C-alpha positions in Angstrom: 117.4 132.5 120.6 113.7 133.4 120.9 111.0 131.1 119.9 110.2 130.9 116.2 108.0 129.2 113.6 109.5 128.8 110.1 108.0 127.8 106.8 104.4 128.6 107.4 103.8 130.7 104.2 105.8 128.8 101.7 104.5 129.0 98.1 105.1 125.8 96.2 106.6 125.7 92.7 107.0 122.8 90.3 110.7 123.1 90.8 110.1 121.9 94.4 109.0 118.5 93.0 111.5 115.9 91.9 110.6 114.3 88.6 109.9 110.6 88.6 110.1 109.0 85.2 106.9 107.1 84.3 104.9 106.2 81.2 101.7 108.1 80.8 98.6 106.4 82.3 96.3 104.5 80.0 92.8 105.8 79.4 90.6 105.4 82.5 93.6 104.5 84.7 93.8 106.3 88.0 97.4 107.1 89.1 99.2 109.6 91.4 100.4 112.5 89.3 102.2 114.3 92.1 102.7 114.1 95.9 103.6 116.7 98.5 105.3 115.3 101.6 105.3 118.0 104.3 107.1 117.5 107.6 107.9 119.5 110.7 110.2 119.6 113.6 109.7 121.1 117.1 112.4 121.6 119.7 111.8 122.8 123.2 113.4 122.7 126.6 112.5 123.1 130.3 114.3 125.7 132.5 114.5 125.6 136.2 112.6 128.4 137.9 115.1 130.2 140.1 114.7 129.4 143.8 112.6 126.3 143.2 112.8 122.8 142.0 110.0 123.5 139.4 110.5 124.0 135.7 109.0 126.2 133.0 109.0 126.0 129.2 111.9 128.2 128.0 111.2 130.8 125.3 113.5 128.8 122.9 110.8 126.8 121.1 111.6 126.4 117.4 109.3 124.7 114.9 110.2 124.3 111.2 107.9 123.2 108.4 109.6 121.8 105.3 109.2 119.5 102.3 110.6 116.0 102.5 112.5 115.7 99.2 112.2 111.9 99.0 108.4 112.0 99.2 107.7 115.1 97.1 107.5 114.4 93.4 105.8 114.8 90.1 105.5 112.2 87.4 107.3 113.0 84.2 104.3 112.6 82.0 102.4 115.5 83.4 104.4 118.0 81.3 103.6 116.2 78.1 100.0 115.1 78.7 98.4 117.8 80.9 97.3 121.2 79.7 98.9 124.2 81.5 95.6 125.0 83.2 95.4 121.5 84.5 99.0 121.6 85.8 98.2 124.9 87.6 95.2 123.3 89.2 97.2 120.3 90.3 99.9 122.5 91.8 97.1 124.5 93.7 95.8 121.2 95.0 99.3 120.2 96.2 99.6 123.6 97.9 96.6 122.6 99.9 98.5 119.6 101.2 101.4 121.7 102.3 99.1 124.3 103.9 97.2 121.7 105.8 100.3 120.4 107.5 101.7 123.8 107.9 98.6 125.2 109.7 98.4 122.1 112.0 102.1 122.7 112.8 101.3 126.4 113.5 98.5 125.4 115.8 100.8 122.9 117.6 103.5 125.6 118.0 101.0 128.1 119.4 99.5 125.6 121.8 103.0 124.8 123.1 103.8 128.5 123.4 100.9 128.9 125.8 102.6 126.4 128.1 105.2 129.0 129.0 102.7 130.4 131.6 102.7 127.0 133.5 104.9 125.8 136.2 105.8 122.0 136.3 107.1 119.8 139.0 109.4 118.0 136.5 110.3 118.0 132.8 108.2 115.0 132.2 105.0 116.8 133.1 105.9 119.5 130.6 106.6 116.9 127.9 103.2 115.3 128.6 101.5 118.6 127.8 103.5 119.0 124.6 102.4 115.5 123.6 98.8 116.4 124.3 99.1 119.5 122.1 100.6 117.4 119.3 97.8 114.9 119.4 95.2 117.7 119.0 97.0 119.2 116.0 99.7 117.7 113.8 98.9 114.1 114.7 95.6 114.7 112.7 97.5 115.6 109.6 97.3 112.1 107.9 93.5 111.9 108.4 93.0 115.4 107.1 95.2 114.9 104.1 93.4 111.7 103.2 90.0 113.4 103.6 91.2 116.3 101.4 92.1 114.0 98.5 88.9 112.0 98.8 86.6 115.0 99.1 88.3 116.9 96.2 89.0 113.8 94.1 92.7 114.9 94.2 91.7 118.3 93.0 89.5 117.4 90.1 86.2 118.1 91.9 86.4 121.8 91.4 83.5 122.8 93.8 85.0 120.8 96.6 88.5 122.0 95.9 87.2 125.6 96.1 85.5 124.8 99.4 88.6 123.3 100.9 90.7 126.3 99.6 88.3 128.7 101.4 88.4 126.7 104.6 92.2 126.6 104.6 92.3 130.4 103.8 90.0 131.1 106.7 92.5 129.4 109.1 95.2 131.8 107.8 93.0 134.9 108.0 90.3 134.7 110.7 91.3 136.0 114.1 90.1 134.1 117.2 87.4 135.7 119.2 88.0 137.3 121.7 91.1 138.6 120.0 94.5 137.2 121.2 97.8 138.7 120.2 101.1 136.9 119.6 104.4 138.2 120.8 104.9 140.1 117.6 101.6 141.9 118.0 99.7 140.0 115.2 96.4 138.5 116.1 96.2 134.8 116.7 94.1 133.1 113.9 91.6 130.3 114.4 93.0 126.7 114.4 92.6 124.7 111.2 90.4 122.1 113.0 88.1 125.0 114.1 87.9 126.2 110.5 86.8 122.7 109.5 84.3 122.5 112.3 82.8 125.9 111.3 82.2 124.3 107.9 80.6 121.1 109.1 83.7 118.9 108.7 84.8 116.9 111.7 87.6 114.4 112.3 
């Protein structure tokens, strides 16, 4: 099976969120109304280069982005206490959480795919490069997610929410320069961390 990345463009719906029963918050009380727990998997394997003892990354890399059901929820009170417009804004904020991890996973996947051009003396050397790619991308997810919530006040700071939405969108839409093409002919887009750096945000 050829390499593939799954789940990058998922559109969240409230039906994706389990309902947790909870009494509405009191006036002035700050509570978590919803949470999006995005995870990923990546599988890869080395193949022996014919006629040598060296190995190369096989074109069987599979990465899947998905919601972790146990950590993805909405509080029961949001349907009775929040206006529809506010619920829509909250869902848009949660979409940002999903997109952040999805884009970091995409960037991880693409970095790993570039390793196919390398020859390694042993599988451990390949695994070390995969780990390095992971540290530069998906391992940063927790810090980015926390910064996102803080900067946007969990979506209630509308100017900051709009700013982060634009940054995330740029990582989906902006081709790298010079242009690079993926195996399917589509241009490679800038990494999410590059999009943040372009907007003066560093981690």
